[in-house]
TORMI-61664 format. One record per atom (N, C-alpha, C, O): x, y, z. Coordinates in steps of 0.05 Angstrom, whole numbers, padded with zeros to 5 digits, always signed. Each point is the difference from the previous one (the first is absolute). Layout:
! residues N
XYZ
...
This chain:
! residues 75
+00022-00022-00002
-00019+00026+00001
+00018+00024+00008
+00012+00008+00020
-00015+00002-00045
+00016+00031-00003
-00013+00019+00026
-00020+00002+00015
+00050+00010-00022
-00014+00012+00040
-00003+00031-00014
+00012+00008-00020
-00030+00007+00037
-00005+00036-00021
+00015+00013+00024
+00012-00007+00021
-00020+00029-00035
+00017+00021+00021
-00027+00023-00005
-00013-00001-00021
+00004+00024+00046
-00004+00023-00005
+00009+00021+00006
+00006+00008+00022
-00004+00010-00056
+00014+00022-00003
-00018+00022-00014
-00014-00010-00018
+00010+00034+00022
-00005+00027-00002
+00009-00004-00035
+00021-00007-00009
-00042+00013-00002
+00002+00010-00027
-00004+00035-00003
+00006+00002-00024
-00010+00014+00028
-00007+00023+00001
-00026-00001+00011
-00018-00017+00000
+00021+00047+00010
-00025+00018+00020
+00001+00022-00017
+00019+00009-00012
-00053+00003+00012
-00009+00023-00022
-00011+00000+00017
-00005-00018+00016
-00006+00051-00016
-00016+00002+00024
-00016-00025+00026
+00011-00007+00021
-00041-00005-00031
+00000+00000+00008
+00016-00033+00002
+00009-00006+00022
-00007-00010-00041
-00003-00012-00006
+00024-00021+00002
+00022+00012+00001
-00021-00031-00001
+00025-00022+00011
+00003-00021-00012
-00013-00018+00011
+00022+00011-00027
+00018-00025-00024
+00029-00021+00028
+00019+00000+00016
-00036-00009-00029
+00015-00028+00018
+00008-00024-00019
-00016-00003-00018
+00045-00020+00017
-00001-00007-00017
+00001-00038+00034
+00006-00003+00024
-00012-00007-00041
-00019-00023+00025
+00009-00033-00032
-00019-00010-00013
+00058+00000+00006
-00013-00012-00012
+00008+00013-00023
+00022+00011-00001
-00051-00011-00033
+00006+00004-00011
-00025+00031-00009
-00004+00016-00019
-00014-00025+00060
-00026-00002-00017
+00015+00031+00003
+00024-00003+00000
-00033+00031+00001
-00014+00039+00004
-00020+00004+00023
-00016+00019-00005
+00012-00029+00023
-00023+00014+00023
-00006+00033+00004
+00012+00014+00016
-00030-00008-00031
-00004+00029+00019
-00020+00006+00012
-00023-00001-00009
+00029+00008+00029
-00006+00023+00024
-00009+00021-00009
+00009+00011-00021
-00033+00001+00036
-00014+00036+00001
-00019+00010+00013
-00021-00006-00013
+00015+00020+00036
-00022+00012+00010
-00032-00001-00013
-00009+00020-00011
-00001-00036+00012
-00028+00030-00014
-00021-00010+00019
-00011-00021+00005
+00012+00043+00002
-00034+00006+00037
+00016-00007+00001
+00014+00001-00020
-00005-00010+00037
+00024+00000+00025
+00002-00031-00002
+00004-00012+00021
-00007-00001-00042
+00005-00028+00001
+00025+00005-00007
+00010+00022-00005
+00008-00060+00005
+00021-00005-00010
-00002-00006-00027
-00023-00006-00003
+00034+00004-00019
-00016-00013-00029
+00028-00025-00009
+00023+00005+00006
-00031-00027-00019
+00015-00015-00008
-00003-00012-00027
-00009-00023-00003
+00019+00039-00019
+00008-00024-00034
+00020-00017+00005
+00018+00000+00016
-00025-00015-00036
+00029-00016-00004
+00005-00001-00036
-00015-00004-00019
+00037+00007+00020
+00009-00011-00032
+00019-00007+00001
+00012+00006+00022
+00007-00025-00046
+00020-00009-00020
+00007+00022-00015
-00021+00008-00010
+00044+00008+00001
+00012+00015-00016
-00012-00007-00035
-00014+00010-00018
+00034-00037+00028
+00004-00016-00040
-00020-00014-00002
+00001-00021-00013
-00029+00029+00028
-00036-00020-00008
-00005+00010-00035
+00013+00012-00017
-00032-00021+00019
-00004+00013-00036
-00025+00013+00006
-00010+00022-00006
-00001-00054+00026
-00039+00027+00005
+00006-00027+00041
+00011-00022+00005
-00023+00038+00007
+00010+00009+00033
-00036-00008+00015
-00020+00013+00004
+00030-00040+00000
-00042+00000+00018
+00019-00007+00038
+00005-00020+00013
-00001+00053-00011
+00019+00004+00025
-00016-00042+00025
+00016-00016+00009
-00044+00014-00008
+00004-00009+00016
+00003-00026-00010
-00012-00013+00017
+00025-00009-00042
+00019-00023+00000
+00025+00003+00030
+00004-00015+00019
+00011+00042-00026
+00022-00011+00002
+00002+00007+00043
-00012+00015+00015
+00031-00032-00014
+00000-00011+00025
+00024+00019+00017
+00016+00012-00015
-00014-00009+00033
+00018+00024+00025
-00002-00022+00021
-00023+00001+00009
+00040-00026+00005
-00001-00013+00032
-00011+00030+00031
+00009+00018+00014
-00020-00027-00017
-00019+00010+00013
+00013+00025+00025
-00006+00023+00003
+00032-00043+00018
+00028+00006+00002
+00014+00021+00002
+00007+00012+00020
-00003-00004-00056
+00006+00023-00022
-00022+00014+00001
+00005+00024-00003
-00028-00030+00006
-00018+00028-00021
-00005+00011+00032
-00001+00025+00001
-00003-00041+00026
+00000+00022+00025
+00026+00019+00004
+00002+00024+00006
+00017-00045-00012
+00036+00022-00004
+00009+00023-00001
+00013+00016+00013
-00033-00024-00048
+00003+00032-00031
-00032+00016+00020
-00006+00024+00003
-00008-00045+00008
-00025+00029+00010
+00013+00009+00014
+00017+00013-00012
-00012-00012+00036
+00010+00004+00024
+00017+00046-00013
-00007+00023+00002
+00032-00044-00013
+00015+00017-00019
-00001+00018-00007
+00016+00017+00007
-00039-00011-00028
-00019+00007-00018
-00013+00022+00028
-00006+00023-00008
+00004-00025+00019
-00025+00004+00033
+00014+00029+00006
-00008+00024-00004
+00040-00039+00019
+00012+00026+00000
+00011+00022-00015
+00001+00025+00000
+00008-00046-00016
+00006+00031-00030
-00019+00024-00004
+00003+00024+00002
-00026-00041-00008
-00026+00020-00003
-00005+00018+00020
-00004+00024-00002
+00004-00047+00041
-00009+00016+00013
+00018+00029+00011
-00008+00020+00012
+00037-00026-00023
+00011+00020+00009
+00000+00028-00024
+00004+00024+00003
-00008-00035-00021
+00003+00016-00024
-00042+00022+00009
-00006+00018-00016
+00000-00020+00023
-00026+00011+00012
+00004+00013+00018
-00007+00023-00001
+00020-00033+00027
+00021+00025+00014
+00001+00022-00011
-00013+00019+00009
+00029-00017-00032
+00022+00014-00003
-00024+00029-00009
+00009+00022-00005
């Protein structure tokens, strides 16, 4: 089983993009709630519901993105 790492791809305004393996997770705030989407950069047609990220890595990415977004909101 390959090992995946969580790394920040970019932070723009109120959106954070993170790499988890070869999948990109996008986190953003909408109406006071944090939302997420996912996509695969090299895919031609992407169904975000078919892209699987292990629960532990998704939680780690959520916490990291929330910390980044909260710190940007306080400024």
